[in-house]
KOLLUMKE-69819 format. One record per residue (C-alpha): x, y, z; residue number from 1; residue in one letter. Coordinates in nm, 2 decimals, m for minus. Layout:
N
+--------+--------+--------+------+------+
:     c1 :     c2 :     c3 : resi : resn :
+--------+--------+--------+------+------+
:      X :      Y :      Z :  NUM :    a :
...
+--------+--------+--------+------+------+
//
This chain:
223
+--------+--------+--------+------+------+
:     c1 :     c2 :     c3 : resi : resn :
+--------+--------+--------+------+------+
:   6.55 :  11.79 :  10.23 :    1 :    x :
:   6.50 :  11.56 :  10.53 :    2 :    x :
:   6.78 :  11.38 :  10.71 :    3 :    x :
:   6.63 :  11.03 :  10.77 :    4 :    x :
:   6.99 :  10.90 :  10.79 :    5 :    x :
:   7.33 :  11.07 :  10.79 :    6 :    x :
:   7.38 :  11.17 :  10.43 :    7 :    x :
:   7.71 :  11.26 :  10.26 :    8 :    x :
:   7.59 :  11.62 :  10.24 :    9 :    x :
:   7.61 :  11.64 :  10.62 :   10 :    x :
:   7.96 :  11.50 :  10.65 :   11 :    x :
:   8.11 :  11.85 :  10.62 :   12 :    x :
:   7.88 :  11.98 :  10.90 :   13 :    x :
:   7.98 :  11.69 :  11.13 :   14 :    x :
:   8.35 :  11.72 :  11.04 :   15 :    x :
:   8.35 :  12.09 :  11.11 :   16 :    x :
:   8.19 :  12.03 :  11.45 :   17 :    x :
:   8.44 :  11.77 :  11.54 :   18 :    x :
:   8.73 :  12.00 :  11.44 :   19 :    x :
:   8.59 :  12.28 :  11.65 :   20 :    x :
:   8.55 :  12.52 :  11.35 :   21 :    x :
:   8.17 :  12.53 :  11.35 :   22 :    x :
:   7.98 :  12.84 :  11.45 :   23 :    x :
:   7.83 :  12.80 :  11.80 :   24 :    x :
:   7.48 :  12.81 :  11.66 :   25 :    x :
:   7.54 :  12.53 :  11.42 :   26 :    x :
:   7.73 :  12.34 :  11.69 :   27 :    x :
:   7.42 :  12.36 :  11.91 :   28 :    x :
:   7.22 :  12.22 :  11.62 :   29 :    x :
:   7.45 :  11.92 :  11.57 :   30 :    x :
:   7.47 :  11.85 :  11.95 :   31 :    x :
:   7.09 :  11.86 :  11.98 :   32 :    x :
:   7.03 :  11.63 :  11.69 :   33 :    x :
:   7.29 :  11.39 :  11.83 :   34 :    x :
:   7.10 :  11.39 :  12.16 :   35 :    x :
:   6.79 :  11.28 :  11.96 :   36 :    x :
:   6.94 :  11.03 :  11.72 :   37 :    x :
:   7.17 :  10.74 :  11.77 :   38 :    x :
:   7.28 :  10.73 :  11.40 :   39 :    x :
:   7.39 :  11.09 :  11.42 :   40 :    x :
:   7.59 :  11.01 :  11.74 :   41 :    x :
:   7.76 :  10.73 :  11.55 :   42 :    x :
:   7.84 :  10.96 :  11.25 :   43 :    x :
:   8.00 :  11.20 :  11.49 :   44 :    x :
:   8.21 :  10.93 :  11.64 :   45 :    x :
:   8.34 :  10.83 :  11.30 :   46 :    x :
:   8.42 :  11.19 :  11.23 :   47 :    x :
:   8.61 :  11.21 :  11.56 :   48 :    x :
:   8.82 :  10.91 :  11.46 :   49 :    x :
:   8.90 :  11.06 :  11.12 :   50 :    x :
:   8.98 :  11.40 :  11.27 :   51 :    x :
:   9.20 :  11.24 :  11.54 :   52 :    x :
:   9.40 :  11.04 :  11.28 :   53 :    x :
:   9.45 :  11.36 :  11.07 :   54 :    x :
:   9.56 :  11.55 :  11.38 :   55 :    x :
:   9.82 :  11.29 :  11.48 :   56 :    x :
:   9.97 :  11.30 :  11.13 :   57 :    x :
:   9.99 :  11.68 :  11.11 :   58 :    x :
:  10.30 :  11.88 :  11.19 :   59 :    x :
:  10.28 :  12.07 :  11.53 :   60 :    x :
:  10.23 :  12.45 :  11.51 :   61 :    x :
:  10.36 :  12.68 :  11.78 :   62 :    x :
:  10.11 :  12.88 :  11.98 :   63 :    x :
:  10.14 :  13.26 :  11.98 :   64 :    x :
:  10.28 :  13.41 :  12.30 :   65 :    x :
:  10.02 :  13.44 :  12.57 :   66 :    x :
:   9.76 :  13.23 :  12.39 :   67 :    x :
:   9.69 :  13.01 :  12.69 :   68 :    x :
:   9.65 :  13.30 :  12.93 :   69 :    x :
:   9.41 :  13.48 :  12.68 :   70 :    x :
:   9.20 :  13.16 :  12.65 :   71 :    x :
:   9.17 :  13.11 :  13.02 :   72 :    x :
:   9.08 :  13.48 :  13.07 :   73 :    x :
:   8.80 :  13.45 :  12.81 :   74 :    x :
:   8.66 :  13.14 :  12.99 :   75 :    x :
:   8.66 :  13.32 :  13.32 :   76 :    x :
:   8.48 :  13.62 :  13.17 :   77 :    x :
:   8.20 :  13.39 :  13.03 :   78 :    x :
:   8.16 :  13.22 :  13.37 :   79 :    x :
:   8.13 :  13.55 :  13.55 :   80 :    x :
:   7.88 :  13.71 :  13.31 :   81 :    x :
:   7.65 :  13.42 :  13.21 :   82 :    x :
:   7.33 :  13.39 :  13.41 :   83 :    x :
:   7.28 :  13.06 :  13.59 :   84 :    x :
:   7.03 :  12.81 :  13.46 :   85 :    x :
:   6.85 :  12.82 :  13.79 :   86 :    x :
:   6.80 :  13.19 :  13.78 :   87 :    x :
:   6.69 :  13.18 :  13.42 :   88 :    x :
:   6.44 :  12.91 :  13.50 :   89 :    x :
:   6.28 :  13.12 :  13.77 :   90 :    x :
:   6.21 :  13.39 :  13.51 :   91 :    x :
:   6.09 :  13.15 :  13.24 :   92 :    x :
:   5.75 :  13.05 :  13.40 :   93 :    x :
:   5.57 :  13.06 :  13.06 :   94 :    x :
:   5.61 :  12.72 :  12.91 :   95 :    x :
:   5.87 :  12.61 :  13.16 :   96 :    x :
:   5.78 :  12.25 :  13.15 :   97 :    x :
:   5.82 :  12.23 :  12.78 :   98 :    x :
:   6.17 :  12.39 :  12.81 :   99 :    x :
:   6.27 :  12.15 :  13.08 :  100 :    x :
:   6.18 :  11.86 :  12.85 :  101 :    x :
:   6.42 :  11.98 :  12.58 :  102 :    x :
:   6.74 :  11.77 :  12.53 :  103 :    x :
:   7.07 :  11.90 :  12.66 :  104 :    x :
:   7.25 :  12.12 :  12.56 :  105 :    x :
:   6.95 :  12.30 :  12.41 :  106 :    x :
:   6.76 :  12.29 :  12.75 :  107 :    x :
:   7.00 :  12.52 :  12.93 :  108 :    x :
:   7.04 :  12.76 :  12.64 :  109 :    x :
:   6.66 :  12.79 :  12.60 :  110 :    x :
:   6.60 :  12.84 :  12.97 :  111 :    x :
:   6.85 :  13.13 :  12.97 :  112 :    x :
:   6.70 :  13.28 :  12.67 :  113 :    x :
:   6.35 :  13.26 :  12.81 :  114 :    x :
:   6.47 :  13.41 :  13.14 :  115 :    x :
:   6.60 :  13.71 :  12.95 :  116 :    x :
:   6.34 :  13.79 :  12.69 :  117 :    x :
:   6.08 :  13.51 :  12.68 :  118 :    x :
:   5.87 :  13.37 :  12.40 :  119 :    x :
:   5.75 :  13.63 :  12.14 :  120 :    x :
:   5.41 :  13.60 :  11.97 :  121 :    x :
:   5.46 :  13.58 :  11.59 :  122 :    x :
:   5.11 :  13.49 :  11.47 :  123 :    x :
:   4.81 :  13.27 :  11.56 :  124 :    x :
:   4.95 :  12.95 :  11.72 :  125 :    x :
:   5.31 :  13.06 :  11.67 :  126 :    x :
:   5.57 :  13.17 :  11.92 :  127 :    x :
:   5.94 :  13.24 :  11.88 :  128 :    x :
:   6.24 :  13.23 :  12.12 :  129 :    x :
:   6.56 :  13.39 :  12.01 :  130 :    x :
:   6.87 :  13.20 :  12.14 :  131 :    x :
:   7.18 :  13.42 :  12.21 :  132 :    x :
:   7.45 :  13.18 :  12.09 :  133 :    x :
:   7.62 :  13.35 :  11.80 :  134 :    x :
:   7.68 :  13.70 :  11.67 :  135 :    x :
:   7.70 :  13.58 :  11.30 :  136 :    x :
:   7.42 :  13.32 :  11.28 :  137 :    x :
:   7.05 :  13.33 :  11.39 :  138 :    x :
:   6.93 :  13.06 :  11.61 :  139 :    x :
:   6.56 :  13.04 :  11.73 :  140 :    x :
:   6.31 :  12.80 :  11.88 :  141 :    x :
:   5.97 :  12.80 :  11.72 :  142 :    x :
:   5.66 :  12.67 :  11.90 :  143 :    x :
:   5.39 :  12.57 :  11.66 :  144 :    x :
:   5.04 :  12.48 :  11.78 :  145 :    x :
:   4.86 :  12.19 :  11.60 :  146 :    x :
:   4.73 :  12.32 :  11.27 :  147 :    x :
:   4.90 :  12.65 :  11.29 :  148 :    x :
:   5.10 :  12.77 :  10.99 :  149 :    x :
:   5.42 :  12.96 :  10.96 :  150 :    x :
:   5.35 :  13.22 :  10.69 :  151 :    x :
:   5.46 :  13.13 :  10.34 :  152 :    x :
:   5.83 :  13.24 :  10.30 :  153 :    x :
:   6.16 :  13.18 :  10.14 :  154 :    x :
:   6.51 :  13.24 :  10.27 :  155 :    x :
:   6.79 :  13.49 :  10.21 :  156 :    x :
:   7.05 :  13.21 :  10.26 :  157 :    x :
:   7.06 :  12.86 :  10.41 :  158 :    x :
:   6.83 :  12.75 :  10.70 :  159 :    x :
:   6.86 :  12.43 :  10.89 :  160 :    x :
:   6.55 :  12.33 :  11.08 :  161 :    x :
:   6.56 :  12.05 :  11.34 :  162 :    x :
:   6.24 :  11.90 :  11.48 :  163 :    x :
:   6.27 :  11.86 :  11.86 :  164 :    x :
:   5.91 :  11.77 :  11.95 :  165 :    x :
:   5.60 :  11.69 :  11.76 :  166 :    x :
:   5.61 :  11.74 :  11.39 :  167 :    x :
:   5.52 :  11.96 :  11.09 :  168 :    x :
:   5.45 :  11.92 :  10.72 :  169 :    x :
:   5.51 :  12.15 :  10.42 :  170 :    x :
:   5.51 :  12.12 :  10.05 :  171 :    x :
:   5.81 :  11.88 :  10.06 :  172 :    x :
:   5.69 :  11.63 :  10.32 :  173 :    x :
:   5.63 :  11.55 :  10.69 :  174 :    x :
:   5.90 :  11.57 :  10.96 :  175 :    x :
:   5.92 :  11.44 :  11.31 :  176 :    x :
:   6.16 :  11.44 :  11.61 :  177 :    x :
:   6.52 :  11.42 :  11.50 :  178 :    x :
:   6.45 :  11.51 :  11.13 :  179 :    x :
:   6.64 :  11.80 :  10.99 :  180 :    x :
:   6.54 :  12.00 :  10.68 :  181 :    x :
:   6.76 :  12.24 :  10.48 :  182 :    x :
:   6.61 :  12.53 :  10.28 :  183 :    x :
:   6.77 :  12.80 :  10.07 :  184 :    x :
:   6.68 :  13.10 :   9.85 :  185 :    x :
:   6.53 :  12.87 :   9.59 :  186 :    x :
:   6.28 :  12.71 :   9.84 :  187 :    x :
:   5.94 :  12.86 :   9.92 :  188 :    x :
:   5.72 :  12.68 :  10.18 :  189 :    x :
:   5.45 :  12.70 :  10.44 :  190 :    x :
:   5.52 :  12.48 :  10.74 :  191 :    x :
:   5.21 :  12.36 :  10.93 :  192 :    x :
:   5.21 :  12.20 :  11.27 :  193 :    x :
:   5.08 :  11.84 :  11.28 :  194 :    x :
:   4.75 :  11.77 :  11.45 :  195 :    x :
:   4.89 :  11.53 :  11.72 :  196 :    x :
:   5.05 :  11.79 :  11.95 :  197 :    x :
:   5.27 :  12.10 :  11.98 :  198 :    x :
:   5.57 :  12.11 :  11.75 :  199 :    x :
:   5.89 :  12.26 :  11.87 :  200 :    x :
:   6.18 :  12.32 :  11.62 :  201 :    x :
:   6.52 :  12.46 :  11.63 :  202 :    x :
:   6.60 :  12.69 :  11.33 :  203 :    x :
:   6.95 :  12.80 :  11.25 :  204 :    x :
:   7.01 :  13.03 :  10.96 :  205 :    x :
:   7.28 :  13.25 :  10.81 :  206 :    x :
:   7.03 :  13.49 :  10.66 :  207 :    x :
:   6.68 :  13.61 :  10.73 :  208 :    x :
:   6.33 :  13.50 :  10.61 :  209 :    x :
:   6.15 :  13.66 :  10.32 :  210 :    x :
:   5.77 :  13.64 :  10.35 :  211 :    x :
:   5.53 :  13.62 :  10.06 :  212 :    x :
:   5.20 :  13.79 :  10.00 :  213 :    x :
:   5.07 :  14.08 :  10.22 :  214 :    x :
:   5.31 :  13.99 :  10.50 :  215 :    x :
:   5.60 :  14.03 :  10.26 :  216 :    x :
:   5.48 :  14.37 :  10.15 :  217 :    x :
:   5.47 :  14.48 :  10.52 :  218 :    x :
:   5.81 :  14.33 :  10.57 :  219 :    x :
:   5.96 :  14.53 :  10.28 :  220 :    x :
:   5.79 :  14.85 :  10.40 :  221 :    x :
:   5.92 :  14.81 :  10.76 :  222 :    x :
:   6.26 :  14.69 :  10.65 :  223 :    x :
+--------+--------+--------+------+------+
//
């Protein structure tokens, strides 16, 4: 499924983002796509208007005792423990220019991840960068060289894949910057990087990948 224009199926995703109830990994996905596409920004603005109207019409609810102090303490803790983007950039020399060209807020998140662990080799022409943005949902950047193929796989749950740069094709079509695909357990595919340049995608999933063929056998053996 490709998002060539905001579809009704994505309304819940955008509404959850506007309401603040979306997991941080999915929030990063929405914010990054909005940075790439004007129509998504407009869809979010509409959702904000709707959410604001509903909020004004709802009855106020009292906060629990000490809620504000706990929230401020949590913010202070994040600021004290998070590495700075500058320090992360100094450690992320490999592919730094590509990371610097990413749209915000993905850029800072990717720089910090690269500064901590860096890109991991996952196969010929493939590298993966795990983003530490959520405890419950996986978020990763994939760097796919022209003509390189992600091994044929399916999914344990739902995976959203947003093209940031370049493009890829699979059995369902071709996808370029700003396009988002959604795959589930019923989908099996082999993404291949387009020939006109490096493809970088952001993948957010609430379950792992299940590879097919020999790689799948190795995956089951290793757990």
